[in-house]
N, C-alpha and C positions, 0 to 999 in steps of 0.2 A: 504494500500500500504506500502511496506517495505521502510525503510529509505535507502537512497543512501549511499554506502560506501564512506568513506573519500577519497579524491583524493591522500592523502599521501600513502595510501596502494596500489593503482593501478596507475602505471605510465601512462601518457597520450599516449605515443607512445612506444610500446613494442620493446625492442631490443633483438634479438636472440643471441645465444651463440657465433656466428661468428661475432657479432657486427653489423649485418645487421638490418636495419629497413624497414618498408613498403616502404619508399621512395627509398631505394636501389633496392628493387625488382621491383617497378613500373618503374624506369628509365631503368633498365636492359631489361625489357619487352617492353619498349617504350609506356607505357600507359600515354600519356600526360594529359588527363583529371584527372587521379588519382594523378599524380604529382602536378597538379594545386590545387587539393583539399587538398593535404597534405600541400602545401605552404600556402594556404589560412587559414588552420587550425593551423598555426604556428609550423608545424613540422620542425625539424632542417635539412635544406638542406646541412648543413656542417658536419653532423654526419659522422664519419669515421668508417670503418669496422676494424677488427683486423689487416688487412693488410694495413690500412691507406688510403683506397680509399673512396672518397666522392661520392654521387650519380651522380654528373656531370661526373665522370670518366666512369661510366657504360653507360651513355647515349652516350658518345663519342666512347667508345670501341665497342658498338653494333650498331653504325651508326644510332642512333635515333636523327636525326637532329632537329626536332621540340622540343623535350625534351631538347636537348643541348642548343638551342637558348633561350628557356624559362628560364632555370637555369642560363645561363650566364647573364641574365638581373637581377638576384637576387643579393645577396651580396657576391658573390664569389670573392676572391682575386686571379685572374687568374695569376698574376705575381708570386705569391707565389707558385702556382701549377706548373708553368713552372720552377721555381728555384729548386723545389724539384724533378723535372723530372717525377713526377707521371703522370701528364696530358699528356706529350709527349709520354710516353711509352704506355699509354692506347689508343692513336690514332693510334699506329702502328699495 
């Protein structure tokens, strides 16, 4: 069996050129089980896209209420999101 590559060569969670991670795509599509799996696997639920949006914003913008509720129970600073107006605009 081949040796496993060192973790320093391969990031745990791949980020695409637009700054999106798997968590962003899962919340946009409303895949709650996938979102839960990412969180359980220590994925960064506060990762921002190049536009500065976190996965929570996509759950809100696409009306995925269960994903939104789940993510709100995580370590999001909703007051900061409101101050930056990012969260409010995504709800519109």
